[in-house]
C-alpha positions as CSV (number, residue, x, y, z in Angstrom):
1,M,3.0,-26.3,165.2
2,L,5.3,-26.7,168.2
3,P,8.6,-25.5,166.8
4,L,7.0,-22.2,165.8
5,L,5.6,-21.8,169.1
6,D,9.1,-22.6,170.7
7,L,10.4,-20.0,168.4
8,A,7.7,-17.4,169.7
9,A,8.5,-18.3,173.4
10,L,12.3,-17.6,172.8
11,L,11.4,-14.3,170.9
12,E,9.2,-13.3,173.8
13,A,11.8,-14.1,176.4
14,R,14.4,-11.9,174.6
15,G,12.0,-8.8,174.9
16,L,9.7,-9.0,171.9
17,T,6.0,-8.9,172.0
18,I,4.3,-11.9,170.1
19,T,1.0,-12.1,168.7
20,V,0.1,-15.3,167.1
21,A,-2.5,-15.3,164.4
22,L,-4.7,-18.6,164.3
23,T,-8.4,-19.8,164.0
24,A,-11.0,-20.5,166.7
25,G,-10.3,-24.2,166.5
26,N,-6.7,-24.0,167.5
27,V,-6.8,-21.4,170.4
28,R,-7.1,-24.2,173.1
29,H,-3.8,-25.6,171.9
30,L,-1.9,-22.7,172.0
31,T,-3.1,-21.2,175.3
32,A,-2.5,-24.6,176.9
33,S,1.1,-24.8,175.5
34,C,2.2,-21.0,175.3
35,P,-0.3,-18.9,177.5
36,S,1.9,-15.9,177.8
37,V,1.8,-14.8,173.8
38,G,-1.0,-12.8,172.5
39,T,-3.4,-13.9,169.8
40,V,-5.5,-12.7,167.0
41,V,-8.5,-15.1,166.2
42,L,-9.4,-15.2,162.5
43,P,-12.6,-17.0,161.1
44,F,-11.6,-20.3,159.7
45,P,-12.4,-19.8,155.8
46,S,-15.4,-21.8,154.1
47,S,-14.4,-23.1,150.9
48,P,-16.3,-25.5,148.3
49,L,-13.1,-27.4,148.1
50,L,-13.3,-29.0,151.7
51,P,-16.2,-31.1,153.2
52,A,-18.2,-29.9,155.9
53,G,-16.6,-30.8,159.5
54,C,-13.1,-31.4,158.2
55,G,-11.7,-29.4,161.2
56,E,-9.4,-26.4,161.3
57,N,-6.1,-28.4,161.4
58,T,-4.6,-31.6,159.8
59,K,-4.4,-33.7,162.9
60,H,-7.4,-36.0,161.6
61,L,-7.4,-34.5,158.1
62,H,-7.7,-37.1,155.4
63,P,-4.6,-36.9,153.0
64,D,-6.9,-36.2,150.0
65,H,-8.0,-32.7,151.7
66,F,-4.5,-31.3,152.5
67,R,-3.9,-29.7,149.3
68,P,-7.3,-27.9,149.3
69,F,-6.8,-27.3,152.7
70,M,-3.6,-25.4,152.3
71,A,-4.9,-23.5,149.4
72,S,-7.9,-22.5,151.2
73,L,-5.8,-20.7,154.1
74,V,-5.0,-18.1,151.8
75,A,-8.4,-16.6,152.3
76,L,-7.1,-15.8,155.7
77,S,-5.0,-13.0,154.2
78,V,-7.9,-10.6,154.1
79,P,-8.9,-10.5,157.7
80,L,-5.3,-10.8,158.9
81,L,-4.3,-7.7,156.9
82,S,-7.4,-5.9,158.2
83,W,-6.2,-6.6,161.9
84,C,-2.8,-5.6,161.1
85,K,-3.8,-2.2,159.6
86,A,-6.3,-1.6,162.7
87,Q,-3.4,-1.7,165.3
88,P,-2.5,1.7,166.9
89,R,0.9,3.0,166.1
90,H,2.6,2.0,169.4
91,S,1.6,-1.6,169.0
92,S,1.8,-1.9,165.0
93,V,3.3,-4.9,163.5
94,T,6.9,-4.7,162.7
95,A,7.6,-8.0,161.2
96,I,5.6,-11.1,160.2
97,I,6.8,-14.8,160.6
98,S,5.3,-17.7,158.9
99,D,6.1,-21.3,158.1
100,M,6.6,-22.7,154.4
101,F,2.9,-23.4,154.1
102,T,1.8,-19.8,154.5
103,G,3.7,-17.8,152.1
104,W,0.5,-15.8,151.5
105,T,1.6,-13.8,154.4
106,V,4.4,-12.4,152.3
107,P,2.1,-9.9,150.2
108,I,0.7,-8.6,153.4
109,A,4.2,-7.8,154.7
110,E,4.9,-5.9,151.7
111,E,1.6,-3.9,151.9
112,L,2.5,-3.1,155.5
113,G,6.3,-2.2,154.7
114,V,7.7,-4.5,157.2
115,P,10.1,-7.5,156.9
116,H,8.7,-11.1,156.3
117,V,10.8,-14.2,157.6
118,A,9.8,-17.6,156.3
119,F,10.3,-20.1,158.9
120,S,11.3,-23.8,158.3
121,P,10.5,-26.2,161.2
122,S,12.6,-28.8,159.2
123,S,16.2,-28.7,158.0
124,V,18.0,-26.1,155.8
125,H,18.5,-29.0,153.3
126,Y,14.8,-29.8,152.9
127,L,13.9,-25.9,152.9
128,A,16.2,-25.5,150.0
129,T,15.5,-28.6,147.9
130,S,11.6,-28.2,148.3
131,H,11.9,-24.5,147.1
132,S,14.3,-25.7,144.5
133,L,11.5,-28.1,142.9
134,W,8.9,-25.2,142.8
135,R,11.6,-22.9,141.0
136,R,12.8,-25.3,138.5
137,M,9.6,-27.5,138.0
138,P,11.7,-30.6,137.1
139,T,9.5,-33.3,135.1
140,R,10.0,-37.1,134.6
141,R,10.9,-38.2,131.1
142,R,8.4,-41.2,131.5
143,P,5.8,-39.9,134.0
144,D,3.4,-42.7,133.8
145,D,6.0,-45.6,134.8
146,D,9.2,-44.2,136.4
147,D,9.1,-43.3,140.0
148,D,12.7,-44.3,140.3
149,E,14.0,-41.4,138.0
150,A,16.6,-39.2,139.7
151,V,16.0,-35.6,140.5
152,T,19.2,-33.7,141.1
153,F,19.7,-30.5,143.3
154,P,22.7,-28.9,141.6
155,D,22.5,-25.9,143.6
156,V,22.3,-27.5,146.9
157,P,25.9,-28.3,148.2
158,G,26.3,-32.0,149.0
159,S,22.8,-33.0,148.1
160,P,22.4,-36.4,146.4
161,S,19.8,-36.9,143.8
162,F,16.5,-38.4,145.1
163,P,14.1,-40.6,143.2
164,W,10.9,-39.0,142.1
165,R,9.1,-41.1,144.7
166,H,11.0,-39.4,147.5
167,L,10.0,-35.9,146.4
168,S,7.5,-33.8,148.2
169,W,3.8,-35.2,147.8
170,L,2.7,-31.7,147.2
171,F,5.0,-31.3,144.2
172,R,4.5,-34.9,142.8
173,T,0.7,-34.1,142.6
174,H,1.0,-30.8,141.2
175,V,-1.0,-30.5,137.9
176,A,0.8,-28.6,135.2
177,G,-0.7,-26.1,132.6
178,G,-2.5,-23.7,134.6
179,G,-5.8,-25.5,134.7
180,D,-5.9,-26.7,138.5
181,E,-6.6,-23.8,140.7
182,V,-5.3,-25.8,144.1
183,S,-2.0,-26.8,142.2
184,E,-1.3,-23.3,141.1
185,M,-1.9,-21.6,144.4
186,I,0.3,-24.2,146.4
187,R,3.1,-23.5,143.9
188,Q,2.6,-19.7,144.5
189,I,2.7,-20.0,148.2
190,F,6.0,-21.6,147.7
191,L,7.1,-18.8,145.3
192,W,6.0,-16.2,147.7
193,N,8.3,-17.5,150.4
194,L,11.3,-16.8,148.1
195,E,10.3,-13.0,148.3
196,S,10.9,-13.2,152.0
197,S,13.4,-10.9,153.7
198,F,15.3,-14.1,155.1
199,F,14.9,-17.4,156.4
200,V,15.1,-19.2,159.8
201,A,15.4,-23.0,160.2
202,N,15.0,-25.3,163.1
203,S,18.5,-26.8,162.6
204,F,22.0,-26.2,163.7
205,S,25.4,-25.3,162.1
206,A,27.2,-28.6,163.0
207,L,24.7,-30.6,161.1
208,E,24.4,-28.5,157.9
209,P,27.6,-26.6,157.7
210,A,28.0,-26.4,153.9
211,L,24.2,-25.0,153.6
212,L,24.8,-22.3,156.1
213,D,28.1,-20.8,154.6
214,R,27.4,-17.1,154.4
215,D,30.0,-17.0,151.7
216,R,28.0,-19.3,149.6
217,P,24.5,-18.3,149.7
218,L,21.9,-20.7,148.2
219,P,20.4,-19.9,144.8
220,D,17.3,-22.1,145.5
221,L,16.8,-19.5,148.5
222,M,17.4,-16.5,146.2
223,R,20.8,-16.1,148.1
224,K,19.0,-14.9,151.0
225,R,20.4,-15.1,154.7
226,V,19.5,-18.3,156.4
227,L,19.7,-18.5,160.3
228,A,19.7,-21.8,161.9
229,V,18.4,-21.5,165.4
230,G,17.6,-25.0,166.5
231,M,17.2,-27.2,168.2
232,L,14.4,-24.9,169.1
233,S,12.7,-27.0,172.0
234,E,16.2,-27.9,173.6
235,A,16.7,-24.3,173.6
236,V,13.4,-23.9,175.6
237,R,14.4,-26.6,177.7
238,G,17.5,-24.9,179.0
239,R,15.5,-21.9,180.1
240,D,13.7,-21.5,183.4
241,D,12.1,-18.1,182.3
242,I,9.8,-19.3,179.6
243,N,6.2,-20.2,180.4
244,I,5.6,-23.4,178.2
245,D,2.9,-25.6,180.1
246,S,4.3,-28.7,181.6
247,A,1.9,-30.8,179.4
248,E,4.3,-30.1,176.6
249,K,7.3,-31.1,178.6
250,P,6.0,-34.2,180.2
251,A,8.0,-36.3,182.9
252,L,8.9,-40.1,182.1
253,S,6.3,-41.9,183.9
254,S,7.5,-44.1,187.0
255,V,6.3,-47.2,185.3
256,V,8.3,-46.7,182.2
257,A,11.3,-45.3,183.9
258,S,11.3,-48.4,186.4
259,W,11.1,-50.8,183.4
260,L,13.9,-49.3,181.7
261,D,16.1,-49.1,184.7
262,A,16.3,-52.8,184.7
263,F,18.3,-52.8,181.3
264,D,22.0,-52.0,180.5
265,D,23.2,-48.6,179.2
266,G,22.3,-48.6,175.4
267,S,20.4,-51.9,175.3
268,V,17.0,-50.9,174.5
269,L,15.6,-49.9,171.0
270,Y,12.5,-47.3,171.1
271,V,10.1,-47.8,168.3
272,C,7.6,-45.1,167.3
273,F,6.4,-43.7,163.7
274,G,4.8,-40.6,164.9
275,S,1.2,-39.6,165.5
276,Q,-0.1,-39.5,162.1
277,H,1.2,-42.8,160.4
278,V,-1.2,-45.8,160.9
279,M,0.7,-49.0,160.1
280,S,-1.0,-51.6,158.0
281,P,-1.7,-55.1,159.5
282,A,1.0,-56.5,157.3
283,Q,3.4,-54.0,158.7
284,V,2.6,-54.6,162.2
285,A,3.2,-58.3,161.8
286,C,6.5,-57.6,160.0
287,L,7.8,-55.4,162.8
288,A,6.5,-57.8,165.6
289,D,8.1,-60.7,164.0
290,A,11.5,-58.7,163.5
291,L,11.3,-57.5,167.3
292,A,10.6,-61.1,168.4
293,R,13.5,-62.5,166.4
294,S,16.1,-60.0,167.3
295,S,16.2,-60.6,171.1
296,A,16.5,-56.9,171.5
297,G,15.0,-55.0,174.5
298,F,12.4,-52.5,173.2
299,V,9.7,-50.0,174.0
300,W,7.1,-49.9,171.2
301,V,4.5,-47.0,170.8
302,V,1.5,-48.4,169.2
303,T,-1.6,-46.4,168.0
304,S,-5.1,-47.4,169.3
305,G,-6.6,-50.2,167.6
306,T,-3.5,-51.8,166.4
307,V,-3.8,-55.7,166.4
308,L,-0.7,-57.4,167.3
309,P,0.1,-61.1,166.3
310,E,-1.2,-63.6,168.7
311,G,1.3,-64.6,171.3
312,F,3.5,-61.7,170.7
313,E,3.0,-59.9,173.7
314,S,3.5,-62.7,176.1
315,A,6.6,-64.1,174.1
316,T,8.4,-60.8,174.5
317,A,7.0,-59.6,177.8
318,S,10.5,-60.0,179.7
319,R,12.1,-57.6,177.3
320,G,9.4,-55.5,175.5
321,M,7.3,-52.7,176.7
322,L,4.2,-51.6,174.8
323,I,2.8,-48.0,175.1
324,R,-0.6,-47.4,173.6
325,E,-1.2,-44.0,171.8
326,W,1.0,-41.1,173.3
327,A,4.2,-41.5,175.0
328,P,6.9,-38.9,176.5
329,Q,9.2,-39.5,173.4
330,A,11.9,-37.0,174.5
331,E,12.1,-38.3,178.1
332,I,12.1,-42.0,176.7
333,L,15.1,-41.2,174.4
334,R,17.2,-39.5,177.2
335,H,16.9,-42.6,179.4
336,R,20.3,-44.3,179.8
337,A,18.9,-47.6,178.6
338,V,17.8,-46.4,175.3
339,G,20.5,-46.5,172.6
340,W,18.6,-46.7,169.5
341,F,15.5,-45.4,167.8
342,L,13.5,-47.2,165.1
343,T,11.8,-44.0,163.7
344,H,9.8,-42.6,160.6
345,C,12.3,-39.7,160.5
346,G,10.2,-36.8,161.1
347,W,12.3,-34.0,161.8
348,N,11.1,-33.4,165.5
349,S,11.8,-37.1,166.0
350,T,15.5,-36.9,164.5
351,L,16.3,-33.9,166.4
352,E,15.1,-35.5,169.7
353,A,17.3,-38.5,168.9
354,A,20.2,-36.3,168.3
355,A,19.6,-34.4,171.6
356,A,19.6,-37.5,173.5
357,G,22.6,-39.0,171.8
358,V,20.4,-41.9,170.2
359,A,21.4,-43.7,167.2
360,M,18.8,-44.4,164.4
361,L,17.3,-47.2,162.3
362,T,15.4,-45.3,159.7
363,W,12.0,-46.0,157.9
364,P,11.2,-42.9,156.1
365,M,7.5,-42.8,154.8
366,A,6.6,-39.5,153.5
367,A,7.3,-35.7,153.2
368,D,10.8,-34.5,154.5
369,Q,11.4,-38.0,156.2
370,F,13.5,-39.2,153.0
371,T,15.9,-36.3,153.0
372,N,16.0,-36.4,157.0
373,A,17.1,-40.1,156.8
374,W,19.9,-39.4,154.4
375,Q,20.8,-36.4,156.4
376,F,21.6,-38.3,159.7
377,A,23.1,-41.2,157.8
378,K,25.6,-38.9,156.2
379,A,26.4,-37.7,159.8
380,G,27.2,-41.3,160.6
381,V,24.4,-41.9,163.4
382,A,21.7,-43.8,161.3
383,V,21.1,-46.8,159.0
384,P,18.3,-47.6,157.1
385,V,15.9,-50.6,157.6
386,A,13.1,-49.8,155.1
387,E,11.4,-46.9,153.2
388,G,8.1,-46.0,152.0
389,G,4.7,-45.8,153.8
390,D,3.2,-48.8,152.0
391,T,6.4,-51.0,152.3
392,V,6.3,-54.1,154.1
393,P,10.0,-55.0,154.6
394,D,11.6,-58.5,155.2
395,S,11.1,-59.2,158.9
396,V,14.2,-61.6,159.0
397,Q,16.4,-58.9,157.4
398,M,15.1,-56.3,159.8
399,A,15.6,-58.6,162.7
400,N,19.0,-59.2,161.7
401,I,19.9,-55.5,161.5
402,I,18.2,-54.8,165.1
403,A,20.4,-57.8,166.5
404,A,23.5,-56.6,165.1
405,K,23.2,-53.1,166.2
406,V,21.4,-53.2,169.5
407,V,22.1,-56.8,170.7
408,D,25.6,-57.6,169.3
409,K,26.9,-54.2,169.8
410,D,28.0,-53.9,166.4
411,G,26.5,-50.4,166.4
412,G,28.9,-49.0,169.1
413,P,30.9,-46.7,166.7
414,M,27.8,-45.2,165.7
415,R,26.3,-44.8,169.0
416,Q,29.5,-43.0,169.9
417,R,29.0,-40.6,166.9
418,A,25.5,-40.0,168.1
419,L,26.7,-39.0,171.4
420,E,29.2,-36.6,169.9
421,L,26.5,-35.2,167.7
422,S,24.5,-34.5,171.1
423,R,27.4,-32.6,172.4
424,K,27.6,-30.5,169.2
425,L,23.9,-29.8,169.3
426,A,24.1,-29.0,173.2
427,D,27.1,-26.5,172.3
428,A,24.8,-24.9,169.6
429,V,22.1,-23.9,171.8
430,A,24.0,-23.1,174.7
431,K,25.1,-19.3,175.2
432,G,27.6,-18.3,172.7
433,G,26.9,-21.4,170.5
434,T,26.0,-21.2,166.8
435,S,22.2,-21.4,167.3
436,H,22.1,-19.0,170.2
437,R,24.0,-16.5,168.3
438,D,21.8,-16.6,165.2
439,L,18.7,-16.4,167.5
440,N,20.3,-13.3,168.7
441,E,21.0,-12.1,165.4
442,F,17.2,-12.8,164.4
443,V,16.3,-10.6,167.2
444,R,18.5,-7.8,166.2
445,M,17.2,-8.0,162.7
446,L,13.8,-7.9,163.9
447,T,14.1,-4.9,166.3
448,A,16.2,-3.0,163.5
449,A,12.8,-2.5,161.9
450,R,11.6,-0.2,164.5
451,E,13.1,2.1,167.2
452,F,10.1,1.6,169.7
453,Y,9.0,-1.7,171.3
454,P,8.0,-4.0,168.7
455,T,5.2,-6.4,168.1
456,Q,5.9,-9.3,166.2
457,C,2.8,-11.0,164.3
458,L,3.4,-14.8,163.8
459,P,0.7,-16.4,161.4
460,V,0.9,-19.7,162.8
461,P,0.0,-22.6,160.3
462,V,-3.3,-24.4,161.3
463,R,-2.2,-27.5,161.1
464,A,-0.8,-30.3,163.7
465,S,2.7,-30.9,164.4
466,M,4.4,-33.9,162.9
């Protein structure tokens, strides 16, 4: 949810009035991180598809419940439309912005006669390829036994084919034939997105120039305009007039900073796989063995309850730091000693590495992570070490890659390219840069809808950030 809140804060700083639609269980997070925006609190819809007490976001949602959770949110359209219609003329809604998972807001915008903007918290590439799947509905020739069958994206410039197993889980679990209510609703949500007025993505032009060429609009996005306004958190970081709570921009603790200060520039590997993936015991043992063999300095963020191999901590104490649960990732990556990031390739994580000028060792596991890993490998700033959420890689091979890149400095050219990408990202969000210009264009397009002071209603997806 954070990229959409960053976008809301940036729009508000440019003079727009922002109202965020959300359910009661998500109010505390919003008011803590972005207290200046307005809210409309909607009742969380009851659904026979969801178990009691499943919560109002996906932070602790069991994976089996995500599809019905997403489909159930469509019921929010009724109270949201009622709220929009009840607003007085001087504060009426003049545009609706929603993310890819709440395309059901498009009919609301159509009924109100206002623009709808579909927001991608990820890349333009993932935005295009994910919607390509729902438009074209490709199938496998051997659906029962061929997860390696390649799926192509002919209308996405420069895109490789991807094996079936790397496609969106939402798409792979679709039940064709019209008999599955949840499947049909999820497809309709993505098809609604394609009726949006235009698209906005948390990316930047230097990373995806071919997909942002206005002379070659993307057929998979109905040839609509795509604005790249990212990296949003970096744009927020550069402003003093945006009131984002300090809990969202934490300082690096003195303990971690002092420990890193003892290492040479770029000599430490940061290891983190996000807040939602829990590594299996076999994966933990593999990674611990690889780190022990590599001789690299490392900071490893482990989740609560992770059991490390006996003797690992004492054997690596002089060059390894363990952080349990949460860590100030962006700040760690910016420390001069950190040169590499072993990551699951969540989009926020890859952008934070790009902003910090840190090269990546990639282990994508689900969702958009496979396309993200490909994208940064294409940019020359990432090298794969494993793939798949259930995979247990060869620890010796992983150790050899870590040693070569981090310890033996074989990764020097890649780190230089990472630093160059960091400069391009900084230029993009700076005044006059491509993302700064696209954000200004976004504001212009929104305010053109009404001559009076506009109110923007942003239906925020009630799910946790990845």
